[in-house]
C-alpha positions in Angstrom: 13.9 30.9 -45.6 12.6 33.5 -43.6 13.4 34.4 -39.4 9.4 33.1 -39.1 10.5 29.7 -40.5 14.0 29.4 -38.6 12.5 29.6 -35.6 8.8 28.7 -35.8 7.7 25.7 -33.0 4.5 25.1 -33.8 3.4 23.1 -37.6 5.2 24.8 -40.1 1.8 26.5 -41.8 2.2 28.4 -38.7 4.8 31.3 -37.7 6.8 30.5 -35.6 7.7 33.7 -32.2 11.3 34.7 -32.2 13.9 33.5 -29.7 16.0 35.2 -28.1 19.3 35.0 -26.6 20.6 37.5 -24.2 24.3 36.9 -22.9 24.6 38.8 -19.3 28.4 39.2 -18.7 28.9 39.3 -14.8 31.8 39.6 -12.3 31.4 38.4 -9.0 31.8 41.0 -6.4 34.0 40.0 -2.6 30.6 40.5 -0.6 29.3 37.5 -2.6 32.5 35.4 -2.1 33.0 36.3 1.5 29.4 34.4 1.8 29.8 30.8 3.4 28.4 28.2 0.6 25.6 27.8 2.5 24.4 31.5 2.6 25.2 31.6 -1.1 22.7 28.5 -1.6 19.8 29.9 0.7 20.0 33.5 -1.1 19.7 31.3 -4.8 17.2 29.6 -3.3 15.0 32.4 -1.3 15.8 35.1 -3.7 16.5 34.1 -7.2 14.2 31.4 -7.7 11.3 32.8 -6.6 12.4 35.8 -9.9 12.8 32.7 -12.2 9.8 30.9 -11.3 7.6 34.1 -12.1 9.0 34.4 -15.1 8.4 30.8 -16.8 8.8 31.8 -20.5 12.5 32.7 -19.5 15.1 30.0 -19.4 18.6 30.8 -17.9 21.5 28.7 -18.4 24.5 29.7 -16.1 28.8 29.3 -17.3 31.4 29.7 -14.5 34.4 31.3 -16.6 36.7 32.9 -13.9 39.4 30.6 -14.2 39.7 31.7 -17.9 39.0 35.0 -17.8 39.8 38.2 -16.0 37.2 40.2 -16.6 34.0 38.3 -16.0 33.6 35.8 -13.7 30.1 34.2 -14.7 28.2 34.2 -18.0 24.3 33.7 -17.4 22.4 32.5 -20.9 18.7 33.8 -21.2 16.5 32.6 -23.7 13.0 33.7 -24.5 10.4 34.3 -27.2 8.9 37.0 -24.5 11.1 40.1 -24.4 8.6 41.5 -22.0 9.1 38.2 -19.4 13.0 39.2 -20.0 12.9 42.9 -19.0 10.5 42.2 -15.9 13.0 39.6 -14.9 15.6 41.8 -15.2 14.2 44.2 -13.1 13.2 42.1 -10.4 17.2 41.3 -10.8 18.1 44.8 -10.0 15.8 45.0 -7.0 17.6 42.5 -5.2 21.1 42.1 -3.8 22.0 39.9 -7.1 22.4 43.2 -9.2 25.1 45.5 -7.8 25.6 44.1 -4.6 26.9 40.3 -5.2 27.5 40.9 -8.7 28.6 43.6 -11.2 26.8 43.2 -14.7 29.8 44.0 -17.1 27.8 43.7 -20.7 24.3 42.3 -21.5 24.2 41.2 -25.2 21.1 40.7 -26.7 21.2 37.9 -29.9 19.1 36.4 -32.9 20.5 32.9 -33.7 21.4 32.6 -37.4 19.7 35.9 -38.1 21.9 37.1 -41.0 20.7 33.5 -42.9 17.3 34.7 -42.4 18.2 37.9 -43.9 20.0 36.7 -47.1 17.7 33.6 -47.0 20.6 31.0 -46.9 21.0 28.4 -44.9 23.1 28.9 -41.3 26.9 27.6 -41.8 27.4 24.4 -39.6 23.7 23.3 -39.7 
């Protein structure tokens, strides 16, 4: 089994594109917490949603973890086969109040699901 065959979303005779999963660990800053909830939702709707819309090849999932972790408050999971679109999205986030004003970016962890299995040509554990 190759990485291409594991990640293909086209018919099996065509190679698949590799899909990357990027974990972004973030910490909420006091400036965010001082905003009223409606101000937070306005910011997300008016500034973050347009950035996401310009990068349709990047999917985002958001997880709250502040009740369970003191180092980070949230984990954003990005999934994409286009590192170019992901990088562009990050550049736009860096130029917004998201990055450094409302949230500290603690760590970014790019990953490939089951890459070890593809490397050793074995079935992934648990699948």
